[in-house]
N, C-alpha and C positions, 0 to 999 in steps of 0.2 A: 969297547964295552957295549953289549947289547942291552937295551932297556926293554923289559917285557911290557906288553899291553895287557890290561885287565878289563874284563867285561864288568858291567855293573853287578851282575850276579856273583862274580868272583870277589868283588869288593865286599859285598854283603856277607858272603861266606867267611871272609877273613875277620870282619867285624864280629860276626856271631861266635867265632872261635876265640875272641878276646885279643886278637893281634893288635898291637898299638899301631895306629895309622895316623899320619899327618897329611892333611889335604892342602894342596897349594893351588890357588886360583891363578892360572897363568893366562887369563884372557887379556886381549888388548885393552887399552884404556877405553876406546870407543865401545867395545863389546861389554865391558864391565859397567860403564855408565848406562847403557841401554838395557841391561839385564833387569828382569823383574824378580829374579830369585837369586839368592846366594846361599852357599852351603855354610850353615852356622859353624863357627869354630875354625873355619879354613884360614889359611895364611895367604895374603895377597902379595904376589911377586909378579909384577908386570914384565912382559918381554922387553929386553933391552935395559933392564934396571942395571945401572952401572955396578953397584955393589949390593946385591941382594942380602938381606939380613938372615942368612941361613942359620946363624946362631940362635935365632928365635924358635927354630923347629925343635920339637922334643927329641932328645937323644934316644936312640934305640927304636924309634918308630920307622916304619916303612913309609916313605914319602910317595904320595900319589898326586900327580899333577893333573889338572883338567882345564879344558878351555872349550871354546865353541868354534 
């Protein structure tokens, strides 16, 4: 399965069109702790999480992961 990459502009276009999106913050623990900004409403699933809580993600939403 190929996972497409989206530019920030494409994400904004999808939001403007009303597409339901779920943002997943996939930064490492260190990067997350050092971050000065977080995306409000995003879900935190760190790399290597043994059993990520994917059931918490909204059904029918396109999942967009981001990291640094």
